[in-house]
C-alpha positions as CSV (number, residue, x, y, z in Angstrom):
1,M,15.7,13.5,8.5
2,I,17.5,16.9,9.1
3,K,14.2,18.3,10.5
4,K,13.9,15.3,12.9
5,Y,17.5,16.0,14.3
6,A,16.6,19.7,14.6
7,R,13.4,18.7,16.4
8,A,15.4,16.4,18.7
9,L,17.8,19.1,19.6
10,R,14.9,21.6,20.2
11,L,17.0,24.1,18.3
12,P,14.6,27.2,18.7
13,F,15.4,27.4,22.3
14,I,19.2,27.7,21.8
15,I,18.9,31.4,21.0
16,T,18.1,32.1,24.7
17,S,21.5,30.9,25.9
18,L,23.4,32.4,23.0
19,L,22.0,35.9,23.5
20,A,22.8,35.8,27.3
21,F,26.4,34.7,26.7
22,V,27.0,37.3,23.9
23,A,25.6,40.1,26.2
24,G,27.9,39.2,29.0
25,S,31.0,38.9,26.6
26,L,30.3,42.3,25.0
27,L,30.3,44.0,28.4
28,W,34.0,44.0,28.1
29,A,36.1,45.5,25.3
30,P,38.1,44.8,23.4
31,L,36.6,41.4,22.7
32,K,38.9,38.4,22.8
33,R,37.8,36.6,19.7
34,M,39.3,33.1,20.3
35,T,37.7,32.7,23.8
36,F,34.5,34.3,22.7
37,F,34.0,31.8,19.8
38,L,35.0,28.8,22.0
39,G,32.5,30.1,24.5
40,I,29.8,30.3,21.9
41,L,30.5,26.8,20.8
42,G,30.7,25.5,24.4
43,V,27.5,27.2,25.5
44,A,25.6,25.9,22.4
45,A,26.9,22.3,23.0
46,V,26.0,22.2,26.7
47,H,22.5,23.6,25.9
48,L,21.8,20.9,23.1
49,G,23.2,18.2,25.4
50,A,20.9,19.4,28.2
51,N,17.9,19.4,25.8
52,L,18.6,15.9,24.8
53,I,19.2,14.5,28.4
54,N,16.0,16.2,29.4
55,D,14.0,14.3,26.8
56,Y,15.7,11.2,27.8
57,A,14.9,11.6,31.5
58,D,11.3,12.6,30.9
59,S,10.9,9.5,28.8
60,R,12.4,7.3,31.4
61,S,10.0,8.9,34.1
62,G,7.1,8.2,31.9
63,V,5.9,12.0,31.8
64,D,6.4,12.3,28.0
65,W,4.5,9.1,27.2
66,Q,1.2,10.4,28.6
67,D,0.5,12.6,25.7
68,K,2.4,11.6,22.5
69,K,1.3,14.5,20.4
70,F,4.1,16.8,19.3
71,Y,3.2,20.5,20.0
72,G,6.4,22.1,19.0
73,L,7.4,24.2,22.0
74,F,6.4,22.1,25.0
75,G,5.9,18.5,26.0
76,G,9.3,17.4,24.6
77,S,10.2,16.4,21.1
78,K,8.1,13.1,21.2
79,L,10.5,11.4,18.8
80,I,11.2,8.6,21.4
81,Q,7.4,8.2,21.9
82,Q,6.8,8.0,18.1
83,G,9.4,5.4,17.6
84,I,11.8,7.6,15.4
85,F,14.8,7.7,17.8
86,S,15.6,5.5,20.9
87,E,16.4,6.6,24.4
88,R,19.9,5.2,23.8
89,F,20.3,7.6,20.8
90,Y,19.3,10.6,23.0
91,L,21.6,9.7,25.8
92,C,24.6,9.0,23.4
93,L,24.1,12.2,21.5
94,S,23.8,14.3,24.7
95,L,27.2,12.8,26.0
96,G,28.7,13.7,22.6
97,F,27.7,17.4,23.0
98,F,28.8,17.5,26.6
99,L,32.2,16.2,25.5
100,I,32.4,19.0,22.9
101,A,31.5,21.5,25.5
102,L,34.2,20.0,27.9
103,L,36.9,20.5,25.2
104,C,35.7,24.1,24.6
105,F,35.9,25.2,28.2
106,L,39.1,23.2,28.8
107,S,40.6,25.2,26.0
108,I,39.4,28.5,27.4
109,S,40.8,27.6,30.8
110,L,44.3,26.9,29.2
111,V,44.1,30.1,27.1
112,I,43.3,32.5,30.0
113,D,45.3,30.5,32.5
114,S,42.4,30.1,35.0
115,C,40.5,27.0,36.2
116,L,37.3,28.9,36.7
117,P,35.8,28.3,33.2
118,M,36.3,24.6,33.7
119,A,35.0,24.6,37.2
120,G,32.0,26.8,36.0
121,Y,31.3,24.2,33.1
122,L,31.2,21.3,35.5
123,I,28.8,23.1,37.9
124,I,26.5,24.0,34.9
125,L,26.8,20.4,33.6
126,V,25.7,19.0,37.0
127,L,22.8,21.4,37.3
128,G,21.7,21.0,33.7
129,V,21.8,17.2,33.9
130,S,20.1,17.1,37.3
131,Y,17.4,19.4,36.2
132,S,15.3,16.2,35.2
133,W,17.6,13.3,35.8
134,A,18.1,11.3,39.1
135,P,19.0,11.6,41.8
136,F,18.3,15.3,42.2
137,R,15.7,15.8,39.5
138,F,15.3,19.5,40.4
139,S,12.3,20.0,38.0
140,Y,10.4,17.3,39.8
141,R,11.0,18.9,43.2
142,G,9.8,22.5,42.5
143,L,13.4,23.8,41.9
144,G,13.6,23.6,38.1
145,E,12.5,27.2,37.7
146,V,15.3,28.4,40.1
147,I,17.9,26.3,38.2
148,I,16.8,27.7,34.9
149,F,16.9,31.3,36.2
150,I,20.5,30.8,37.4
151,L,21.7,29.0,34.3
152,F,20.2,31.3,31.7
153,G,20.7,34.5,33.7
154,P,23.9,34.9,35.9
155,A,25.7,31.8,34.8
156,L,25.7,32.7,31.2
157,V,26.1,36.5,31.4
158,M,28.6,36.6,34.3
159,G,30.4,33.6,32.7
160,G,30.8,35.4,29.4
161,Y,32.0,38.5,31.1
162,F,34.5,36.6,33.2
163,I,36.0,34.9,30.1
164,Q,36.7,38.3,28.6
165,S,37.6,40.3,31.7
166,G,38.9,37.9,34.2
167,V,36.7,39.5,36.7
168,F,34.3,37.5,38.9
169,P,32.1,38.5,40.7
170,D,30.9,41.7,39.1
171,T,28.0,44.0,39.9
172,R,27.4,45.2,36.3
173,S,27.2,41.7,34.7
174,F,25.1,40.3,37.5
175,L,22.4,43.1,37.1
176,V,22.5,42.8,33.3
177,S,21.9,39.0,33.8
178,M,18.7,39.6,35.6
179,P,16.3,40.3,32.7
180,F,17.8,37.2,30.8
181,G,17.1,35.0,33.8
182,F,13.6,36.3,34.4
183,F,12.5,36.2,30.7
184,T,13.8,32.7,30.3
185,T,12.1,31.4,33.4
186,A,8.9,33.0,31.9
187,I,9.3,30.7,28.8
188,L,9.6,27.7,31.1
189,L,6.5,28.8,33.1
190,A,4.5,29.3,29.8
191,N,5.4,25.8,28.8
192,E,4.6,24.3,32.2
193,V,0.9,25.4,31.9
194,P,-0.1,23.1,29.0
195,D,2.2,20.3,30.5
196,Y,0.2,20.5,33.7
197,P,-1.9,17.1,33.2
198,E,1.2,15.0,32.4
199,D,3.5,16.7,35.0
200,S,0.9,16.3,37.7
201,S,0.2,12.7,36.9
202,A,4.0,11.9,36.9
203,G,4.7,13.6,40.0
204,K,6.7,16.4,38.4
205,N,6.2,19.2,41.0
206,T,6.6,22.3,38.9
207,W,5.4,25.7,40.1
208,V,2.3,25.3,37.9
209,V,1.6,21.9,39.4
210,S,1.9,23.3,42.9
211,L,-0.3,26.3,42.4
212,S,-2.7,25.1,39.6
213,P,-2.8,26.3,36.0
214,E,-5.6,28.8,36.9
215,K,-3.1,30.7,39.1
216,A,-0.1,30.5,36.8
217,W,-0.8,33.7,35.0
218,W,0.1,36.1,37.8
219,I,3.5,34.2,38.3
220,Y,4.1,34.5,34.6
221,G,3.3,38.3,34.7
222,L,5.5,38.8,37.8
223,L,8.5,37.2,36.0
224,A,7.9,39.4,33.0
225,A,7.6,42.5,35.2
226,L,10.6,41.7,37.2
227,G,12.6,41.4,33.9
228,L,11.4,44.7,32.6
229,T,12.1,46.4,36.0
230,M,15.7,45.1,35.9
231,V,16.2,46.5,32.4
232,I,15.1,50.0,33.7
233,A,17.3,49.7,36.7
234,S,20.3,48.7,34.5
235,V,19.7,51.8,32.3
236,F,19.2,54.1,35.3
237,L,22.6,52.9,36.9
238,G,24.4,53.4,33.5
239,Y,25.0,49.7,32.9
240,L,23.0,49.6,29.7
241,G,22.4,52.2,27.0
242,K,19.0,53.7,26.7
243,I,18.2,51.8,23.6
244,S,17.6,48.9,26.0
245,L,14.3,50.7,27.1
246,L,12.8,49.4,23.7
247,S,12.3,46.2,25.7
248,L,9.4,48.0,27.5
249,A,7.4,47.9,24.2
250,L,7.4,44.1,24.7
251,S,5.0,44.5,27.6
252,A,2.2,44.1,24.9
253,L,3.5,40.6,24.0
254,F,3.8,39.6,27.6
255,L,0.3,40.9,28.4
256,K,-1.1,39.0,25.6
257,A,0.5,35.9,26.8
258,V,-0.7,36.6,30.4
259,N,-4.4,36.8,29.1
260,I,-4.1,33.6,27.2
261,I,-2.7,31.8,30.3
262,R,-5.3,33.4,32.4
263,Y,-8.5,32.6,30.4
264,Y,-7.4,29.4,28.6
265,P,-5.1,27.5,31.3
266,R,-6.2,24.1,30.1
267,D,-6.3,24.7,26.3
268,K,-3.1,23.5,24.8
269,E,-3.7,24.8,21.4
270,K,-4.3,28.2,22.8
271,L,-1.4,28.1,25.1
272,L,0.9,27.3,22.1
273,E,0.4,30.9,21.3
274,S,1.5,32.1,24.7
275,S,4.7,30.0,24.4
276,K,5.5,31.5,20.9
277,L,4.8,35.1,22.2
278,T,7.0,34.6,25.1
279,I,10.0,33.3,23.0
280,I,9.6,36.2,20.6
281,A,9.5,38.7,23.4
282,N,12.6,37.0,25.0
283,T,14.5,37.0,21.7
284,L,13.7,40.6,21.1
285,A,14.5,41.7,24.6
286,G,17.9,39.8,24.3
287,V,18.6,41.8,21.1
288,F,17.7,45.2,22.8
289,L,19.9,44.4,25.7
290,I,22.9,43.5,23.5
291,L,22.4,46.8,21.7
292,G,22.3,48.6,25.0
293,V,25.5,46.9,26.0
294,L,27.2,48.1,22.7
């Protein structure tokens, strides 16, 4: 049953938000440990809550019912469709995680005597929930990719930096956030390609649905290239140490994923590999960026 809960929470994806928040927090020294750990817990909680509410919303819209097979990295957890958990379970558990996050960011606001962490959390909560839930349903209106870029790039890195430094906005944390935003959006795009038949049928207007799976490879490649370019720019400007340039070696993983998306845009089993490659590249890039911050 533990594996089922981990699957419902989609735990592998939580590393993306944690790495971005840690990188932003470490841009400031000395590290304030209490607010840092409260922030880690809050970020993890809101991410898990968003994962759950996304599955709930996609079940309600019918998109996750069209293909009930569980692929692991895309298409949702399928536990509702397989009769293991109910929609109500997902909704209630997501609200529980959002409450934990609320308490964490309220505590941070009290500790640093600023309402911005609490205000930022509420904005992130609205964007995260509205990603797939009515009335906005950003992912159904061609805006999901933009929301993911903002949430997993500037929001997390600049948010982590602000909690430590009290400075917002900040040029350094903004530029360092760019690779995180681009690489995480690349994960989303890689997952949207195999989801194309179901998304298209359900009226979920993702970038892949708008352009077709056959053209998705160049958008994916552009996102990866922009992320790597921003790493180079941040090192050149002195915002990151040269060790972050190790991220350039990840071009091989991104190129392999590009080729899979280009030549097998409608083969879900093949596309599972491109999703895995993108997550690995994203994780390693996050580690190299954190080392560059240190």
